[in-house]
VOGU-3710 file (C-alpha; in Angstrom, 3 decimals, decimal comma):
1> mkawvffwvl> 77,602/-5,725/46,884  76,516/-3,491/49,775  77,045/-0,404/47,611  74,828/-1,902/44,868  72,073/-2,713/47,381  72,279/0,818/48,791  72,006/2,283/45,286  68,981/0,058/44,479  67,240/1,064/47,720  67,940/4,741/46,956
11> ivftnakfmq> 66,322/4,362/43,518  63,235/2,663/44,978  62,953/5,321/47,690  63,309/8,121/45,149  60,722/6,581/42,832  58,323/6,088/45,742  58,595/9,773/46,622  58,026/10,655/42,980  54,930/8,449/42,825  53,489/10,171/45,880
21> csvnydrkal> 53,971/13,503/44,154  52,633/12,452/40,739  49,716/14,897/41,093  50,594/18,432/42,050  49,687/21,937/41,037  51,041/25,354/40,266  49,322/28,640/39,507  48,372/27,536/35,981  46,961/24,049/36,352  47,034/20,644/37,948
31> lingqrrilm> 50,222/18,780/37,080  49,890/15,075/36,392  53,269/13,374/36,173  54,804/16,806/35,730  52,538/17,903/32,884  50,098/20,796/33,194  46,648/19,754/32,064  43,419/21,420/31,006  40,841/19,008/32,443  37,153/18,683/31,632
41> sgsihyprst> 35,126/16,848/34,254  31,537/15,769/34,841  29,536/14,836/37,936  27,947/11,379/37,939  26,656/10,302/41,349  26,834/6,522/41,685  23,721/6,118/43,941  21,581/8,044/41,448  21,932/5,328/38,805  22,215/1,550/38,870
51> pdmwedliek> 25,470/-0,387/38,531  24,456/-1,774/35,147  24,247/1,847/33,884  27,659/2,959/35,138  29,856/1,683/32,325  27,614/3,178/29,625  27,390/6,533/31,431  31,145/6,756/31,882  31,861/5,695/28,300  29,481/8,376/27,007
61> aknggldvid> 31,185/10,913/29,253  34,553/9,917/27,797  33,225/10,143/24,246  31,860/13,584/25,141  35,398/14,799/25,747  35,655/14,466/29,524  38,889/13,625/31,315  37,524/13,306/34,854  34,459/11,857/36,587  33,394/13,706/39,734
71> tyvfwnvhep> 31,280/12,233/42,523  30,294/12,962/46,071  30,540/10,262/48,735  27,239/9,834/50,558  27,740/9,145/54,264  24,126/8,245/55,042  23,942/5,383/52,541  27,334/3,970/53,525  26,864/4,091/57,307  23,102/3,808/57,924
81> spgnynfegr> 23,743/3,028/61,586  26,889/3,668/63,643  29,669/1,293/62,642  27,547/-0,663/60,145  28,685/-0,043/56,582  27,082/-0,690/53,213  29,044/-0,723/49,966  26,738/-2,995/47,973  24,691/-2,424/44,826  24,224/1,267/43,995
91> ydlvrflkiv> 26,518/2,102/46,898  29,543/0,164/45,569  31,915/3,119/45,380  34,957/0,938/44,671  33,289/-0,713/41,689  32,247/2,674/40,333  35,783/4,076/40,577  37,267/0,971/38,965  34,922/1,464/35,992  36,190/5,053/35,775
101> qkaglyahlr> 39,738/3,727/35,796  38,962/1,044/33,198  37,669/3,778/30,878  41,006/5,598/31,177  39,529/8,566/33,030  40,510/10,321/36,238  38,287/10,851/39,276  37,609/13,743/41,624  36,373/12,343/44,935  34,292/14,842/46,912
111> lgpyvcaewn> 34,339/13,278/50,350  32,539/16,033/52,192  31,177/14,275/54,109  28,590/17,056/53,904  27,441/17,018/50,273  24,288/19,203/50,022  23,386/17,884/46,521  19,601/18,065/47,112  20,222/14,779/48,957  18,397/13,731/52,107
121> fggfpvwlky> 19,911/15,486/55,157  22,787/16,735/52,997  24,336/13,270/53,079  24,554/13,072/56,874  23,091/9,965/58,521  20,182/10,916/60,766  21,640/8,972/63,695  24,423/11,580/63,770  21,889/14,156/64,965  21,429/12,145/68,169
131> vpgisfrtdn> 25,085/11,833/69,182  25,227/13,520/72,629  26,522/17,080/72,521  26,863/17,224/68,758  26,702/20,331/66,567  27,238/19,887/62,828  30,034/21,480/60,792  31,700/23,482/63,528  34,475/23,173/66,113  32,620/20,449/67,981
141> epfkramqgf> 34,431/17,361/69,231  31,592/14,827/68,789  31,060/15,963/65,202  34,750/16,060/64,357  35,253/12,606/65,856  32,435/11,129/63,752  33,505/12,987/60,606  37,096/11,864/60,923  36,012/8,272/61,512  33,976/8,168/58,304
151> tekivtllks> 36,589/10,018/56,250  39,305/7,637/57,406  37,054/4,684/56,632  36,586/5,824/53,024  40,241/6,763/52,459  41,433/3,472/53,934  38,993/1,517/51,780  40,104/3,270/48,611  43,774/2,933/49,489  43,291/-0,810/49,973
161> hnlfesqggp> 42,182/-0,968/46,328  44,999/1,324/45,099  42,552/3,893/43,793  44,499/7,106/44,436  46,659/8,293/41,551  49,738/8,052/43,743  49,014/4,300/43,838  48,305/4,037/40,132  44,575/4,683/40,555  42,205/7,211/38,959
171> iilaqveney> 41,680/9,669/41,857  43,646/12,848/41,166  41,721/15,228/43,460  39,782/14,952/46,704  37,492/17,432/48,407  36,774/17,929/52,101  33,749/19,891/53,336  31,504/21,609/50,808  30,507/25,229/50,157  31,565/26,203/53,671
181> grlrmrlgqe> 32,429/29,885/53,213  29,108/31,470/54,128  28,571/29,229/57,164  32,177/29,742/58,304  31,722/33,512/58,307  28,495/33,173/60,261  30,167/30,952/62,872  33,228/33,163/63,287  36,213/31,700/65,088  34,566/28,326/65,633
191> gnnymnwaan> 34,075/28,057/61,864  37,711/28,971/61,220  38,914/26,442/63,784  36,811/23,692/62,222  37,940/24,525/58,692  41,607/24,416/59,679  41,067/21,167/61,573  39,384/19,571/58,544  42,226/20,655/56,266  44,880/19,278/58,611
201> mvqsmdtgvp> 42,916/16,068/59,089  42,773/15,176/55,407  46,343/16,269/54,752  47,496/13,785/57,364  45,911/10,900/55,440  48,748/10,807/52,897  46,636/10,241/49,779  49,288/11,687/47,477  46,759/13,923/45,711  45,785/17,565/46,255
211> wtmckddatp> 42,724/18,384/48,369  40,177/21,068/47,569  37,520/23,107/49,346  34,794/24,774/47,292  33,194/28,178/47,819  35,406/29,282/50,693  37,955/32,014/50,037  39,694/31,331/53,361  40,653/27,755/52,428  43,967/27,067/54,219
221> dplintcngf> 47,118/26,112/52,336  47,957/23,815/50,668  44,295/23,030/49,917  42,930/24,641/46,740  39,858/26,822/47,017  37,501/26,368/44,066  34,429/27,975/42,552  30,821/26,756/42,145  28,177/28,590/40,128  26,651/29,373/36,758
231> ycdnftpnrp> 29,673/31,574/35,961  33,162/31,542/37,473  35,256/33,698/35,139  35,644/36,385/37,831  36,824/33,860/40,432  40,403/34,184/41,662  42,148/31,606/43,915  43,099/32,857/47,361  46,828/32,354/46,729  48,804/33,293/43,597
241> fkpklwteaw> 50,367/29,807/43,440  47,040/27,963/43,194  45,244/27,068/39,947  41,805/28,315/38,982  39,406/25,360/39,330  35,634/25,251/38,791  34,137/22,340/40,722  30,482/22,973/39,827  29,538/24,463/36,476  25,767/24,139/36,792
251> tgwftefggp> 24,359/22,617/33,592  20,756/23,301/34,622  18,884/23,206/37,921  16,941/20,807/40,114  13,148/20,477/40,130  10,925/20,681/43,176  7,403/19,367/43,532  5,092/22,190/42,520  7,758/23,930/40,478  8,662/23,991/36,769
261> khqrpvedla> 11,679/22,429/35,119  14,724/24,576/34,340  16,637/24,342/31,073  19,962/26,086/30,625  20,713/26,828/26,953  23,868/25,085/25,814  24,994/28,279/24,054  25,172/30,010/27,434  26,789/27,038/29,174  29,485/26,822/26,498
271> fsvarfiqtg> 29,953/30,601/26,711  30,495/30,413/30,476  33,057/27,605/30,113  34,990/29,350/27,329  34,929/32,551/29,366  36,371/30,690/32,360  39,121/29,103/30,272  40,093/32,384/28,595  40,581/34,005/32,007  43,048/31,328/33,154
281> gsfvnyymyh> 40,782/28,488/34,299  42,166/24,999/33,828  39,606/22,601/35,389  35,855/22,590/34,697  33,419/20,134/36,262  29,869/19,997/34,942  27,338/19,641/37,742  25,579/17,523/36,639  26,823/15,595/33,597  24,304/12,890/34,449
291> ggtnfgrtag> 21,840/13,764/37,196  19,977/10,490/37,496  17,252/9,525/39,938  16,642/10,041/43,655  15,588/6,465/44,272  13,892/5,513/47,512  13,752/8,323/50,045  17,104/9,874/49,111  15,719/13,172/47,765  16,296/16,088/50,116
301> gpfittsydy> 15,259/19,697/49,989  12,608/19,097/51,209  10,252/18,780/48,216  12,937/17,763/45,685  11,474/15,556/42,967  12,477/11,941/42,462  13,919/12,922/39,091  17,308/14,636/39,348  17,602/15,148/35,592  19,189/18,628/35,982
311> dapldeygli> 18,994/19,261/32,199  22,362/17,492/32,052  24,132/16,360/28,848  23,077/12,803/29,728  19,437/12,733/30,772  17,956/10,996/33,818  17,789/7,708/31,915  21,363/7,911/30,620  20,406/8,924/27,077  22,352/11,612/25,236
321> rqpkyghlke> 20,654/15,016/25,360  21,254/16,838/22,102  22,378/19,422/21,263  23,855/19,943/24,756  26,068/16,856/24,682  27,407/17,344/21,168  27,961/21,093/21,398  29,983/20,679/24,591  31,953/17,865/22,965  32,971/20,251/20,175
331> lhkaiklces> 33,865/22,871/22,789  36,142/20,409/24,569  37,912/19,567/21,319  38,472/23,245/20,589  39,847/23,931/24,063  42,185/20,933/23,868  43,616/22,288/20,600  44,675/25,332/22,633  45,929/23,411/25,673  49,670/23,931/25,215
341> alvssdpvvt> 49,171/27,674/24,843  46,693/27,934/27,727  48,896/26,174/30,292  52,165/27,875/29,358  51,195/31,533/29,079  48,935/34,231/30,451  46,445/35,959/28,169  47,123/39,294/26,568  43,777/41,078/26,618  42,874/43,701/24,034
351> qlgdhqqahv> 39,629/45,549/23,378  37,991/44,889/20,020  34,970/47,095/20,682  32,764/48,423/23,473  31,749/44,934/24,563  34,284/42,829/22,706  37,677/41,492/23,735  40,460/39,236/22,528  42,314/36,969/24,959  45,501/35,879/23,204
361> ffpekggcaa> 47,918/33,236/24,512  51,522/33,113/23,264  53,229/29,889/24,389  56,986/29,800/24,878  57,436/27,348/22,019  55,816/29,697/19,537  52,418/29,990/17,912  49,357/31,430/19,589  45,725/30,765/20,494  42,945/33,320/20,779
371> flsnydtesg> 39,482/33,633/22,285  37,378/36,399/20,723  34,489/37,470/22,968  31,308/39,432/22,433  29,553/40,268/25,730  26,753/42,233/24,069  23,466/40,483/24,847  21,546/41,890/21,878  23,774/42,442/18,857  26,200/40,438/16,824
381> vrvlfnnkhy> 29,295/42,318/15,690  32,055/42,159/13,123  35,481/42,665/14,707  38,965/43,133/13,322  41,625/40,850/14,793  45,092/40,279/13,330  44,036/42,167/10,171  41,139/39,810/9,585  37,423/40,270/10,170  35,426/37,891/12,347
391> tlppwsisil> 31,692/37,819/12,991  30,691/37,250/16,599  27,044/36,516/17,496  25,740/38,156/20,684  26,890/36,644/23,983  29,428/34,361/22,359  33,089/33,430/22,163  34,997/32,179/19,123  38,019/29,931/19,646  41,011/30,218/17,291
401> pdcknvvfnt> 43,709/27,615/18,117  46,141/29,245/15,673  44,936/32,856/16,046  43,621/32,592/12,488  40,913/29,989/12,046  37,707/29,789/14,059  37,015/26,184/15,017  34,172/26,841/17,435  31,748/29,546/18,427  29,724/29,063/21,577
411> akvgeqtshm> 26,503/30,396/20,009  26,697/28,470/16,719  25,234/25,040/17,384  25,827/22,557/14,582  24,713/19,465/16,472  21,303/17,956/15,935  18,483/18,541/18,397  16,919/15,297/19,622  13,405/15,307/21,055  12,780/12,346/23,327
421> emlpsnteif> 9,300/10,860/23,568  7,518/8,633/26,047  5,918/5,803/24,075  3,645/3,053/25,401  5,565/-0,158/25,994  2,416/-2,179/25,208  2,989/-4,046/28,453  -0,154/-4,628/30,472  -0,071/-4,128/34,231  -2,654/-6,474/35,817
431> pwesynedas> -4,573/-7,425/37,875  -4,763/-4,470/40,244  -5,608/-5,371/43,838  -5,931/-3,039/46,813  -5,650/-2,944/50,581  -6,945/-0,141/52,787  -4,696/1,458/55,399  -7,715/2,395/57,533  -7,162/5,596/59,499  -10,089/4,805/61,801
441> vlddgssstv> -8,549/1,675/63,333  -5,163/2,832/64,585  -4,142/0,484/67,361  -3,583/2,534/70,505  -2,233/-0,476/72,332  0,207/-1,579/69,663  3,909/-1,803/70,399  4,431/0,656/67,538  2,429/3,386/69,299  3,486/5,853/71,981
451> tavglleqin> 1,192/8,025/74,080  2,316/11,370/75,468  0,883/14,667/76,601  1,541/17,340/74,004  2,863/17,394/70,464  6,190/15,738/69,638  8,676/16,508/66,864  8,427/14,051/63,983  12,056/13,092/63,261  12,694/12,536/66,981
461> mtrdstdylw> 9,971/9,891/66,754  10,705/8,305/63,376  14,498/8,738/63,185  13,713/9,068/59,471  12,889/5,363/59,204  9,708/6,402/57,382  8,091/9,505/55,907  4,997/8,994/58,058  3,991/9,754/61,621  0,420/9,537/62,954
471> yktsveinps> -0,755/12,051/65,558  -4,044/10,885/67,086  -6,274/12,342/69,803  -9,974/12,555/70,658  -12,235/15,409/71,665  -15,601/15,437/73,403  -18,236/17,626/71,777  -21,259/18,757/73,772  -24,549/17,837/72,027  -25,790/21,337/72,817
481> esffrggelp> -23,316/22,997/70,426  -25,082/25,460/68,132  -23,760/23,923/64,908  -25,890/20,827/65,614  -28,887/23,136/65,206  -27,824/24,801/61,951  -25,169/27,154/63,309  -21,756/27,728/61,751  -19,425/24,737/61,845  -16,262/24,943/63,965
491> tlivrstgha> -12,873/25,260/62,313  -9,985/22,855/62,866  -6,621/24,633/62,671  -3,372/22,647/62,502  -0,026/24,428/62,435  2,859/22,327/61,108  6,604/22,829/60,812  6,521/20,667/57,651  6,213/19,117/55,306  2,676/17,841/54,584
501> vhvfvngqli> -0,376/16,605/56,488  -3,547/14,659/55,736  -6,288/15,381/58,280  -8,835/12,733/59,233  -11,861/13,293/61,455  -13,695/10,159/62,549  -11,855/8,153/59,904  -12,713/10,448/56,982  -10,165/12,503/55,094  -11,327/16,117/55,354
511> gsafgerknr> -8,359/17,763/53,671  -4,614/18,072/53,183  -2,030/20,825/53,328  1,668/21,137/52,619  4,514/23,621/52,635  7,083/24,293/49,959  10,849/24,119/49,680  11,466/27,747/50,679  8,845/27,736/53,413  8,299/24,342/54,994
521> rfifskkvnl> 5,842/25,646/57,610  2,147/25,831/56,838  -1,305/26,021/58,428  -4,227/23,718/57,721  -7,602/25,343/58,373  -10,998/23,920/57,518  -14,501/23,782/58,907  -15,358/20,342/60,272  -18,594/18,500/60,819  -18,238/16,897/64,252
531> lpgtnkiall> -20,492/14,428/66,043  -22,009/14,713/69,521  -19,777/12,943/72,025  -16,346/11,492/71,183  -14,657/12,544/67,945  -11,387/11,060/66,751  -8,830/13,347/65,115  -5,943/11,688/63,267  -3,216/13,705/61,574  -0,877/11,908/59,179
541> siavglpnvg> 2,242/14,068/59,100  4,537/13,451/56,150  8,177/14,302/55,522  9,104/14,946/51,880  12,872/14,705/52,248  14,979/16,221/55,010  16,747/19,579/54,529  20,126/19,495/52,832  21,284/23,085/53,200  21,170/25,857/55,795
551> ghfeswetgi> 22,862/26,802/59,042  22,625/23,925/61,547  19,779/22,305/59,635  20,146/19,329/61,965  18,213/21,384/64,505  15,332/22,229/62,148  12,004/20,791/63,208  9,548/18,652/61,247  6,009/17,625/62,014  3,092/19,085/63,931
561> lgpvvlqglg> 4,204/21,168/66,881  1,014/23,171/67,105  -1,003/24,777/68,042  -3,842/22,419/67,072  -7,132/24,112/67,924  -10,853/23,849/67,364  -12,256/27,315/66,901  -15,919/28,267/66,983  -17,214/26,062/69,773  -19,589/27,367/72,390
571> qgkldlswek> -16,702/27,660/74,834  -14,697/29,592/72,243  -11,311/28,173/71,194  -10,355/24,668/72,325  -6,589/24,140/72,245  -5,783/20,460/71,721  -2,012/20,933/71,704  -1,549/19,717/75,274  -4,053/16,922/75,191  -2,995/13,281/75,312
581> wtyqvglkge> -1,799/12,257/71,853  -1,089/8,776/70,537  1,746/8,450/68,040  2,292/5,684/65,511  5,554/5,597/63,580  4,973/4,615/59,978  2,139/2,809/58,257  0,651/-0,597/58,981  1,588/-1,612/55,456  5,197/-0,628/56,108
591> smnlaspngi> 5,336/-2,690/59,291  3,943/-5,676/57,339  6,466/-5,046/54,543  3,757/-4,896/51,890  6,163/-3,422/49,363  8,208/-6,630/49,360  7,387/-9,748/47,304  7,659/-11,640/50,592  5,246/-9,338/52,432  2,259/-9,073/50,133
601> stvewmdski> 0,731/-12,348/51,351  0,330/-11,022/54,905  -2,984/-9,280/54,103  -6,101/-9,990/52,086  -6,187/-7,908/48,927  -9,391/-6,978/47,113  -10,006/-6,399/43,440  -9,278/-2,717/42,790  -12,458/-2,476/40,726  -14,417/-3,244/43,880
611> avqdqplmwh> -12,441/-0,831/46,045  -13,747/2,711/46,216  -12,040/4,865/43,577  -9,998/7,796/44,828  -10,032/6,453/48,373  -7,084/7,690/50,475  -4,491/5,547/52,249  -4,653/2,670/49,788  -2,028/0,074/48,947  -2,227/-1,199/45,362
621> kayfdapegn> -0,362/-4,062/43,704  -0,217/-5,666/40,286  2,146/-7,618/38,017  3,664/-7,044/34,594  6,136/-8,640/32,228  9,310/-6,866/31,164  8,966/-5,233/27,727  11,274/-6,362/24,962  14,153/-4,190/23,856  16,631/-1,956/25,641
631> dplaldmqsm> 14,801/1,363/25,742  14,725/2,931/29,229  11,422/2,491/31,051  9,260/4,736/33,214  5,899/4,616/34,953  3,318/7,207/33,937  1,835/8,133/37,338  -0,393/11,005/36,212  -3,563/9,209/37,362  -2,333/9,042/40,950
641> gkgqvwinge> -2,073/11,616/43,741  0,837/11,336/46,169  2,734/8,408/47,605  5,557/5,950/47,015  6,085/3,115/44,524  8,161/-0,069/44,501  9,160/-2,557/41,791  10,052/-6,054/43,014  10,692/-4,563/46,444  13,012/-1,798/45,158
651> sigrywttya> 11,818/1,729/45,849  11,540/3,918/42,764  10,909/6,878/45,050  8,228/9,348/46,015  5,629/10,363/43,461  3,396/13,421/43,639  1,157/14,724/40,871  1,413/18,354/41,822  1,224/20,919/39,048  4,000/23,370/38,291
661> sgecngcsyt> 3,531/27,079/38,795  6,068/29,495/37,368  6,791/31,794/34,463  7,302/29,784/31,309  7,790/32,682/28,922  10,335/31,299/26,521  14,087/31,517/26,758  16,944/33,380/25,146  20,481/32,104/25,477  21,849/35,649/25,754
671> grfdppkcqv> 22,451/37,293/29,097  23,241/35,793/32,452  21,328/32,649/33,317  19,590/31,911/36,591  16,873/29,333/37,372  13,846/31,635/36,921  14,998/32,581/33,423  14,270/29,472/31,353  11,353/27,615/32,902  9,298/24,952/31,133
681> gcgkpsqrwy> 6,366/22,762/32,071  4,138/25,339/33,784  0,656/23,950/34,377  1,875/20,371/33,990  2,915/17,877/36,696  6,345/18,719/38,096  7,087/15,047/37,517  4,906/12,622/35,599  7,272/9,783/34,641  9,271/7,715/37,133
691> hvprswlkpt> 12,341/5,769/36,054  12,129/1,967/36,257  15,657/0,543/35,868  15,641/-2,497/33,601  18,104/-4,244/35,909  15,348/-4,389/38,551  13,101/-6,446/36,285  12,618/-10,164/35,709  11,396/-11,457/32,340  7,911/-12,082/33,731
701> rnlivlfeet> 5,677/-11,383/36,728  7,282/-8,238/38,080  5,564/-6,920/41,185  4,543/-3,267/41,378  3,333/-1,978/44,755  2,352/1,569/45,549  1,000/3,402/48,557  -1,416/6,158/47,614  -2,016/8,838/50,248  -4,884/10,863/48,783
711> ggdpskitlm> -6,560/8,785/46,078  -6,087/7,880/42,440  -6,823/5,324/39,746  -4,058/2,698/39,481  -5,674/1,073/36,436  -4,493/4,058/34,379  -0,828/3,646/35,341  1,148/2,673/32,235  4,686/1,498/31,631  6,312/3,745/29,047
721> krsmnticaq> 9,557/3,532/27,132  11,753/6,525/26,462  12,837/6,813/22,870  14,123/9,298/20,347  11,361/10,537/18,045  12,024/13,869/16,343  15,498/15,017/15,327  16,479/18,359/13,841  19,636/20,025/12,640  20,570/23,398/11,186
731> vsethrtvks> 23,978/24,235/9,708  25,111/27,253/7,700  27,342/27,017/4,662  30,137/28,784/6,594  29,971/26,583/9,696  33,411/25,520/10,935  34,340/22,692/13,271  37,428/21,269/14,925  37,480/18,539/12,280  37,570/21,057/9,454
741> fqiesydrtq> 40,461/22,879/11,151  42,452/19,670/11,536  41,911/18,754/7,885  42,913/22,234/6,779  46,068/21,994/8,891  47,190/19,113/6,711  46,831/21,302/3,601  44,041/19,281/2,047  41,699/20,898/-0,416  38,650/22,785/0,692
751> efyipkihlh> 36,197/20,086/-0,390  37,225/18,008/2,604  35,883/20,508/5,126  32,688/21,677/3,484  30,092/21,968/6,278  27,807/18,977/6,718  24,570/18,367/8,504  24,558/15,129/10,522  21,447/13,223/11,571  21,530/10,260/13,934
761> capsqyissi> 18,738/8,069/15,242  19,274/5,674/18,137  21,101/2,415/17,258  17,809/0,459/17,084  16,087/3,095/14,923  16,060/4,438/11,387  15,009/7,706/9,749  11,458/6,969/8,655  10,539/10,347/7,183  11,741/13,880/6,521
771> tfasfgtplg> 9,135/16,303/7,851  10,964/19,509/6,939  13,904/20,366/4,725  15,019/23,698/3,366  18,298/24,885/1,938  18,180/28,644/1,744  17,005/31,009/4,469  14,637/28,897/6,587  13,140/30,392/9,732  12,274/29,092/13,202
781> tcgrfmkgsc> 13,588/26,342/15,409  13,108/22,586/15,765  9,402/21,799/15,702  8,624/25,245/14,266  10,690/25,438/11,077  9,291/27,464/8,164  10,525/28,201/4,662  12,110/31,600/4,263  12,226/33,896/1,265  14,938/31,697/-0,260
791> hastsyavle> 14,342/27,952/-0,644  15,883/25,275/-2,862  13,010/23,266/-4,359  15,102/20,092/-4,278  15,606/20,214/-0,502  13,139/17,468/0,412  14,212/15,173/-2,396  17,912/15,466/-1,515  17,324/14,746/2,164  14,988/11,834/1,507
801> kkckgkqsca> 17,429/10,243/-0,920  20,409/10,565/1,401  18,745/9,892/4,761  15,429/8,057/4,606  15,698/4,445/5,778  19,137/4,951/7,339  20,181/5,030/10,985  22,357/8,084/10,310  23,331/10,281/7,415  25,451/13,292/6,497
811> vtvtnsnfgn> 24,539/15,897/3,880  26,931/18,567/2,637  25,686/22,142/2,824  26,585/23,378/-0,663  24,830/24,820/-3,692  25,965/21,931/-5,870  24,221/19,423/-3,623  20,877/21,143/-4,210  21,222/22,109/-7,868  21,535/25,766/-8,752
821> dpcpnvlkrl> 22,172/28,440/-6,128  18,655/29,395/-4,922  19,732/32,913/-3,925  23,185/34,123/-5,020  25,172/36,360/-2,693  23,021/35,339/0,298  24,388/33,326/3,221  22,396/30,102/3,257  21,776/27,323/5,719  20,192/23,900/5,708
831> svqaicasta> 17,448/23,133/8,220  16,086/19,600/8,554  13,532/17,856/10,728  13,123/14,074/10,635  11,326/11,259/12,429  13,106/8,243/13,927  11,241/4,940/14,099  12,048/1,581/15,605  13,509/-1,039/13,311  10,936/-3,486/14,691
841> fttsnqtsih> 7,844/-1,355/14,048  6,841/2,125/13,025  5,400/4,801/15,261  2,269/5,176/13,174  0,225/3,051/15,560  1,636/4,527/18,755  0,673/7,533/20,780  3,790/9,446/21,768  4,104/11,933/24,581  6,715/14,662/24,313
851> y> 8,914/14,892/27,382
//
């Protein structure tokens, strides 16, 4: 009996050890339950969407061919004050990870707790800045103590829900720190000490999964160093026994107020991923797969927009962005067909031309897989491989799972292009009422004011509880000044460390100034018309998100630190910097909680039609009913200036109608991508539409409140719905897909894998019209198609018959489908453009706005 018990205990102990080692790695890949895996991952940040969106986002990610969901953990939302934790609503990390698990996906948990991420203060809570003796991200005991406390809190919480893979959960990887290499080198030994401490700290937590550090070649063993960037094919791990992991494959780029949007062509993104895989990479994470929204005051930078769309495969609203989503899905299928070869062998590289290569993998069990690459940015080529010719477009890679048949080329996009539109929801927002935040009646004796000699740093005053800090002083002007008798007016000069300021003299707004993301500091300078005697100067200093990146950014200053001078008086220059200043943290409306349904009754509102149009410092409120349907919603804020907006007390975020400057000169997918390359939206607002989550709405009487800093017309604010409008597709008669390869592998006849063009409207829509169709040699791109020299006259009729009135359709790209061959011995393609309309009503009576 004792021997049997001993044997049973030995089995349990052995199995427990095995469970704790169920995720491991070798030089080729991560091993999950002993199996090497090629893993495709995508970043979805839980606070940048609402919980009701999570399941749909994750299911779409799974359908897009992902294996892993990646997310940061955001310290500042989880511990807003020391020891007080928040895991509710958008911050319910456990719920998010359980949805990942329910979908059958893995998770990569990037604990940081520094995250960067264009997130306010890089994810650090602002109270951390005021811990005595602290210095961020270095060998500093106060910082390490706080960091360890939060990290242990998160790990313990997740362990209690069995969320690590060693417990049967979805988490297979965890990351500590973030992009530390450059800062570590700058800090020297203190940086090395801190890095080693962080590695040892997380290893001691016994999660049973490997830990990573990104962008730091000195990552200590056994942690895996990983790559972030637009391209990572040249990256090599710092030890020969570690796998090649790519934790941030940037799908696009963020937008800043005053800047254009950035769109990364999917042909280049797919090329970069295939290039990484062919050079031995085994884990790719798209940053972002869904970017989402910087709700509230979570945007960092400073000057990062409320939208964090990132040109991701799933757009800000959670809708599929085509062709990016579909083309990457086909890429993932092609890579997975090669998985056994990729994880069991190293590539044999041969030159196929001056700028062409073949990477061939020969697995131990036989067979082979090949990646044929053309790095030429201008010319397509025809190469000979295995006694067969293959055509490679410029800057592309073809994938051959059997070293014979091409199932995917990164530059040949067969997926439809979907153009999303902003359509009026036909929901009226009424009645608009207003309340003036009067700059001329700041209460010097209020408990919310502080008086001091000299200029004080803004965040030290506000602790980031608000974007706003008032600086107020007064100046005596001698009636004998020459400008009272027609002389030149004096100039008020205000030097700020960031980020924006509105300047009031005797209660009147005389001007505004602001910095930019790369240079927060700025100078306001303007001639002012002063009065004899006492003049009141009030400066409303505004933060537009705290910095999220840079060496010791916790020490960076914000606000007006001077000098503040009046220049051109009879006495010369009058420096006001060391006068007595009165400070008020935040706005009166904030202190009265005007943004809340419970706070609006604390003041008397006036009809907005009576209020002076374009008056600064105005609170506006109105009501609206929720539109029918499920289309995502957004506010069109183009009629407003700068401020913040709330729906039923929930903050949508900062708005700012500032126009984008840049170089929007078109875009080619060939050649290396960087953010300046493919800009769009120049001369238009950096952000016009602001996401309104449907889960925040009631059926009727939803409260909208906004604070407008500079002036605008709230009556022109409209609630829009985001919907698919125009769809396009273009497929050649030789186009091959993974599906065609799989059919061919089963020795079916060729008719089963004839190329097809697929058109899909949204589930609640149908194809209402075909606006272009040409089988032959059509020219142009979606929205600009033209007939070429070869055109089948039946093209429109065929497409209308097969597609009009349907939610989706498929049309084979063959001569027989269009009658006689319109141009024998010429490679032909089918190009189609169609309109999607709602099943409830057509778009003929609606004005659409292309987004």
